[in-house]
C-alpha positions in Angstrom: 0.0 0.0 0.0 1.4 3.4 -0.9 1.3 5.8 2.0 1.8 8.7 -0.3 -1.3 8.3 -2.6 -3.7 6.1 -0.6 -4.4 4.0 -3.7 -4.7 0.2 -3.5 -1.5 -0.8 -5.4 -1.0 -4.3 -4.1 -2.8 -6.7 -6.5 -3.4 -9.3 -3.8 -5.1 -6.7 -1.7 -7.2 -5.5 -4.7 -8.3 -9.1 -5.4 -9.2 -9.5 -1.8 -11.4 -6.4 -1.9 -13.0 -7.6 -5.1 -13.8 -11.0 -3.8 -15.3 -9.5 -0.6 -17.6 -7.2 -2.6 -18.5 -10.0 -5.0 -19.6 -12.1 -2.1 -21.5 -9.2 -0.5 -23.2 -8.1 -3.7 -24.4 -11.5 -5.0 -26.5 -14.1 -3.5 -26.5 -16.1 -6.7 -23.9 -15.2 -9.3 -25.6 -16.9 -12.2 -29.0 -15.3 -11.8 -30.5 -12.6 -9.6 -34.2 -11.8 -9.3 -34.7 -8.2 -8.5 -37.8 -6.3 -7.4 -39.3 -3.7 -9.8 -37.9 -0.2 -9.6 -34.6 -1.4 -7.9 -31.8 0.8 -9.3 -29.3 -1.6 -7.7 -29.8 -3.7 -10.8 -28.1 -1.0 -12.9 -24.9 -1.4 -10.8 -25.1 -5.1 -10.9 -25.5 -5.2 -14.6 -22.4 -3.1 -15.1 -20.6 -5.2 -12.6 -21.5 -8.4 -14.5 -20.3 -6.9 -17.7 -16.9 -6.1 -16.3 -16.5 -9.4 -14.6 -17.3 -11.0 -18.0 -20.2 -12.7 -16.4 -23.4 -13.5 -18.1 -25.1 -10.1 -18.3 -28.4 -11.7 -18.7 -28.5 -12.9 -15.1 -30.0 -9.5 -14.2 -33.8 -9.8 -13.9 -37.1 -8.4 -12.9 -39.2 -10.4 -10.5 -42.4 -11.5 -12.2 -44.1 -13.8 -9.7 -41.5 -16.6 -9.1 -40.0 -16.4 -12.5 -36.9 -14.3 -13.3 -37.0 -12.7 -16.7 -33.5 -12.0 -18.1 -32.5 -8.5 -19.2 -31.0 -8.6 -22.7 -27.6 -7.3 -23.4 -27.3 -4.8 -26.4 -27.2 -6.8 -29.6 -27.4 -3.9 -32.2 -26.8 -0.2 -32.4 -29.6 2.0 -31.1 -31.6 3.9 -33.8 -30.2 7.2 -34.8 -32.1 10.5 -34.7 -30.6 13.8 -35.7 -30.0 16.5 -33.0 -31.5 14.2 -30.3 -29.8 13.7 -26.9 -30.9 10.9 -24.7 -30.1 11.9 -21.1 -29.5 9.3 -18.4 -29.3 10.3 -14.7 -26.7 8.6 -12.4 -27.7 4.9 -12.3 -31.1 5.9 -13.7 -32.0 7.8 -10.5 -32.9 11.5 -10.1 -30.8 13.3 -7.6 -32.5 16.3 -6.0 -29.1 18.0 -5.2 -27.9 17.8 -8.8 -29.7 20.0 -11.4 -26.9 20.1 -14.0 -28.6 17.6 -16.4 -31.8 19.7 -16.3 -29.9 23.0 -17.0 -28.1 21.5 -20.0 -31.3 19.9 -21.4 -33.1 23.2 -21.1 -30.3 25.0 -22.9 -30.2 22.4 -25.7 -34.0 22.4 -26.1 -34.0 26.2 -26.5 -31.6 25.7 -29.4 -33.9 23.3 -31.2 -32.5 20.0 -30.0 -34.7 17.1 -29.0 -34.0 16.3 -25.3 -35.2 12.9 -24.1 -34.9 11.7 -20.4 -34.9 8.0 -19.5 -35.0 7.2 -15.8 -36.8 5.2 -13.1 -40.0 6.5 -11.7 -39.7 9.6 -9.6 -38.1 12.1 -12.0 -38.1 15.7 -11.0 -41.2 16.6 -13.0 -41.0 20.3 -12.1 -38.2 20.5 -14.7 -40.3 18.7 -17.4 -40.0 21.8 -19.6 -36.4 20.9 -20.2 -37.3 17.7 -22.1 -39.2 17.0 -25.3 -39.9 13.5 -23.9 -39.7 11.9 -20.5 -39.7 8.1 -20.3 -40.2 6.8 -16.7 -40.0 3.1 -16.1 -40.9 1.1 -13.0 -38.8 -2.0 -13.9 -35.2 -2.8 -14.7 -36.3 -4.9 -17.8 -38.2 -1.9 -19.3 -35.3 0.4 -18.6 -32.8 -1.7 -20.6 -35.3 -2.3 -23.4 -35.9 1.4 -23.8 -32.2 2.2 -23.6 -31.8 -0.1 -26.6 -34.8 1.2 -28.5 -34.9 5.0 -28.1 -33.5 6.9 -31.1 -30.8 9.4 -30.5 -27.7 11.1 -32.0 -26.0 11.2 -28.6 -26.4 9.5 -25.3 -25.4 11.8 -22.4 -24.8 10.1 -19.0 -24.4 12.1 -15.9 -21.7 10.6 -13.7 -21.8 10.6 -10.0 -20.2 9.0 -7.0 -21.1 5.3 -6.9 -22.4 5.6 -10.5 -19.3 5.5 -12.7 -19.3 1.8 -13.3 -22.6 2.1 -15.1 -21.1 4.9 -17.1 -18.3 2.6 -18.1 -20.9 0.0 -19.1 -22.6 2.6 -21.4 -19.3 3.5 -23.0 -18.5 -0.1 -23.7 -21.9 -0.9 -25.1 -23.0 2.3 -26.8 -20.3 4.2 -28.7 -22.5 7.4 -28.9 -22.1 7.8 -25.1 -20.7 11.1 -23.7 -20.1 11.2 -20.0 -20.5 14.3 -18.0 -18.6 14.1 -14.7 -19.5 15.1 -11.3 -16.5 15.9 -9.0 -13.6 13.5 -9.4 -10.2 13.5 -7.6 -12.6 13.5 -4.6 -10.4 11.5 -2.2 -7.7 8.9 -2.1 -9.0 5.4 -2.8 -9.1 4.0 0.7 -10.6 7.3 2.1 -13.2 7.2 -0.7 -14.3 3.7 0.3 -14.7 4.9 3.9 -16.5 8.2 3.1 -19.1 6.7 0.7 -20.9 3.8 2.2 -21.9 0.5 0.5 -20.3 -1.8 -2.0 -20.4 0.4 -5.1 -17.7 3.0 -4.3 -15.0 0.3 -4.7 -15.8 0.2 -8.4 -15.8 3.9 -9.1 -12.1 3.9 -9.7 -12.4 1.0 -12.2 -15.3 2.8 -13.9 -13.4 6.1 -14.2 -10.3 4.3 -15.5 -12.4 2.7 -18.3 -14.3 5.9 -19.1 -11.1 8.0 -19.3 -9.4 5.5 -21.5 -12.3 4.7 -23.8 -15.0 7.3 -23.9 -14.8 9.6 -26.9 -15.9 12.7 -25.0 -15.7 13.4 -21.2 -17.4 16.7 -20.2 -16.7 18.3 -16.9 -16.6 21.6 -15.0 -12.8 21.2 -14.9 -10.7 23.6 -17.0 -8.2 22.4 -19.7 -5.3 22.2 -17.2 -7.0 19.3 -15.3 -7.7 17.5 -18.6 -4.0 17.5 -19.3 -3.3 16.0 -15.9 -5.9 13.2 -16.5 -4.6 12.5 -19.9 -1.1 11.9 -18.5 -2.3 9.9 -15.6 -4.5 7.6 -17.7 -2.2 7.6 -20.8 -5.0 8.8 -23.1 -5.7 11.6 -25.6 -6.2 15.0 -23.8 -8.5 16.2 -26.5 -11.3 14.0 -25.2 -11.5 16.0 -22.0 -13.8 19.0 -22.7 -14.3 21.9 -20.4 -18.0 22.3 -20.2 -19.3 23.9 -16.9 -22.9 24.5 -16.2 -23.8 27.6 -18.2 -26.4 30.3 -17.9 -29.8 30.3 -19.6 -30.6 33.8 -20.8 -34.3 33.5 -20.0 -33.3 33.0 -16.4 -31.4 36.3 -16.1 -32.5 38.5 -13.2 -32.1 42.2 -13.6 -30.3 43.5 -10.5 -31.0 47.2 -10.1 -28.6 49.6 -8.3 -28.1 48.1 -4.8 -27.9 50.0 -1.6 -24.5 48.9 -0.2 -25.0 49.3 3.6 -25.0 46.1 5.6 -23.0 43.5 3.5 -25.0 40.3 2.8 -23.2 37.2 1.8 -25.0 34.0 0.4 -24.0 30.4 -0.1 -26.5 28.8 -2.5 -26.8 25.0 -2.9 -26.6 22.0 -0.7 -25.5 22.2 2.9 -23.8 19.1 4.4 -23.7 18.8 8.2 -20.7 20.1 10.0 -19.9 16.6 11.3 -18.5 15.7 7.8 -14.7 15.4 7.6 -13.3 18.9 7.1 -10.6 17.7 4.7 -13.2 16.6 2.2 -16.3 18.7 2.9 -16.1 22.5 3.3 -19.3 22.8 5.4 -17.6 22.9 8.9 -15.2 25.7 7.9 -17.8 27.7 6.0 -20.1 27.6 9.1 -17.3 28.6 11.5 -16.2 31.5 9.3 -19.8 32.6 8.8 -20.4 32.9 12.5 -17.2 34.9 13.0 -18.1 37.2 10.2 -21.6 37.9 11.6 -19.8 39.2 14.7 -18.2 41.9 12.5 -21.6 43.0 11.2 -21.8 40.9 8.0 -25.1 39.1 7.3 -24.7 35.5 6.1 -27.3 33.2 4.6 -27.5 29.6 3.3 -30.0 29.5 0.5 -30.8 25.8 0.2 -32.8 23.7 -2.3 -36.3 23.0 -1.1 -36.0 19.3 -0.3 -32.6 19.6 1.3 -34.0 22.5 3.4 -36.9 20.4 4.5 -34.5 17.6 5.5 -32.4 19.9 7.5 -35.4 21.2 9.5 -36.7 17.7 10.0 -33.3 16.4 11.1 -32.7 19.0 13.8 -30.2 16.9 15.8 -27.9 16.4 12.8 -27.9 20.1 12.0 -28.4 21.4 15.5 -25.6 24.0 15.4 -26.9 25.6 12.2 -30.6 25.4 13.3 -29.6 27.0 16.6 -27.7 29.9 15.0 -30.7 30.4 12.6 -32.9 30.7 15.7 -30.6 32.8 17.9 -28.3 34.8 15.6 -30.1 37.7 13.8 -27.3 37.8 11.1 -27.3 34.1 10.3 -30.1 32.6 8.2 -31.2 29.2 6.7 -33.4 30.2 3.7 -35.6 27.8 1.7 -34.7 28.4 -2.0 -36.4 27.6 -5.2 -34.6 25.3 -7.6 -33.2 27.0 -10.7 -34.7 30.3 -9.7 -31.9 32.9 -9.3 -34.5 35.5 -8.2 -34.1 34.2 -4.6 -30.6 35.7 -4.6 -31.7 39.3 -5.2 -31.4 40.5 -1.6 -27.7 39.6 -1.4 -24.5 41.4 -2.3 -22.0 38.5 -2.9 -22.2 34.8 -3.6 -19.5 32.5 -2.0 -18.2 29.1 -2.8 -16.1 28.6 0.3 -14.3 30.9 2.8 -11.2 29.5 4.5 -10.2 26.6 2.2 -8.9 23.5 3.9 -9.7 20.7 1.4 -7.1 17.9 1.3 -7.5 17.0 -2.4 -6.6 20.4 -3.9 -7.3 19.0 -7.4 -11.0 18.8 -6.5 -11.2 22.6 -6.5 -8.1 24.0 -8.2 -9.4 24.0 -11.8 -13.1 23.6 -11.1 -15.8 26.0 -12.2 -18.7 25.0 -9.9 -22.3 25.0 -10.9 -22.9 27.9 -8.4 -21.0 30.2 -10.8 -23.7 30.1 -13.5 -26.4 30.5 -10.8 -24.7 33.6 -9.4 -24.3 35.0 -12.9 -28.0 34.5 -13.7 -28.7 36.5 -10.5 -26.4 39.3 -11.4 -24.5 38.6 -8.2 -20.8 39.4 -7.8 -18.7 36.7 -6.2 -16.1 36.1 -3.4 -13.5 33.6 -4.5 -10.7 32.0 -2.6 -7.5 32.1 -4.6 -6.9 28.4 -4.0 -9.7 27.9 -6.6 -7.1 28.9 -9.2 -9.1 28.8 -12.4 -12.2 30.4 -11.0 -10.3 33.1 -9.2 -8.4 34.0 -12.5 -11.7 34.3 -14.4 -13.2 36.5 -11.7 -10.2 38.8 -11.5 -9.8 39.0 -15.3 -13.4 40.0 -15.9 -14.0 42.0 -12.7 -16.8 39.7 -11.5 -16.1 40.0 -7.8 -13.3 40.0 -5.2 -10.7 37.3 -4.7 -9.0 36.6 -1.3 -6.6 34.2 0.5 -7.2 32.2 3.6 -5.3 34.8 5.6 -7.8 37.5 4.4 -10.9 35.8 5.8 -10.7 37.3 9.3 -10.7 40.8 7.8 -13.2 40.3 5.0 -15.4 43.0 6.5 -12.5 45.4 5.5 -12.0 44.0 2.0 -15.7 44.3 1.4 -15.8 48.0 2.4 -15.8 49.1 -1.3 -18.8 51.5 -1.4 -21.8 51.6 -3.6 -20.1 52.9 -6.8 -17.5 50.2 -6.9 -20.1 47.5 -6.0 -22.4 48.5 -8.8 -19.5 48.4 -11.3 -19.0 44.8 -10.3 -22.7 44.1 -10.9 -22.5 45.7 -14.3 -19.5 43.5 -15.2 -21.4 40.4 -14.1 -24.4 41.3 -16.2 -22.2 41.9 -19.3 -20.2 38.7 -18.9 -23.1 36.4 -18.4 -24.4 37.1 -21.9 -21.3 35.3 -23.2 -21.5 32.4 -20.8 -24.7 30.8 -22.0 -25.7 27.6 -23.8 -26.5 29.8 -26.8 -22.9 31.1 -27.0 -21.1 27.7 -26.9 -20.6 25.3 -29.8 -22.7 22.5 -28.5 -22.3 20.4 -31.7 -18.6 20.6 -31.4 -18.7 19.9 -27.6 -20.9 16.7 -28.0 -18.9 15.5 -31.0 
């Protein structure tokens, strides 16, 4: 075991892990009957493919008889300018709206956007798709995957869902994979941080995707793609910088703002502060936020609706945040509205993190997070830690906000004392730049290949 990288280098150890997960995952390796609407079958199907097992052992329970799911036997039908979207393992994630933003942008440019998923899709974003195919069974999912016409198959990768992405790359050459965060943690830490059997296969899935997928889209700038190409000995041209972009119809017109009491906002999810600080920024953001409120700065978390409801209903898990929300007049937990930047109008600056203490610096160094487009749509200048190298450079070059270092955080109240004239200049810069950072302004045909 290498103490420097944390990866599992010893082949005997790797085989031991693999045998353990095989035994845990399978009760009968030759055929498994699975209940309807059980996304675990997606993972097992990919696992069987990469163990060179009989893929047809994956089945839907129909009474006492297991019906095999057919492996792909022919190319799927082609349809011009039609993207078939697959969510991670076929499941909709409330905390990830990137696939809906992209579908909406493509549809507005005349593309057909088709969603295939298990029942329970986020129907409030149905306007992003020309068609939605929901299925309650694994068998129907794979049949529709084979039958639906498309020019591109776009799969949203996610933690515990990269093996299925590799399966799609292997079986369907039109597949394009859009990554969630990678370089998230060293391999052994990753297996600890993300529970269950599936994380052990993410590294294998990523390895296959990076080596064999014709296009890998991500929010990581070109510099990160070069590092991946060297690490996986593959062509750097396949790694395409494609962050979440703005939709012009979502632009909020921010009028001249009274710059009196500075109001900061963090928009998005909100993990509890019990999460390990080296991998999740929530603890440090919360600690910094409380200190800043003591200097007269107002701080709010604007949180997606379902995540907000979960926080309020799990008071013990989020007790420190819920208490401050109750007791501190300058600290707020606010229920947002998904994909509605209008909820950010009361604030002066959007943040991504404050003091940055993440262990895996590659997770953030060249990343342009999804919040960036959301803040742009709201006409909101940003505060960016300089450890987020690519994002900080973009913000500095275009005058979209203020950059700072870890050492600057205790005196942010002084850095933010810029006056109304300077602040409104930043707003003007944001509103000008966002018009060039839209799905309409990117070469989508070239990006999808």
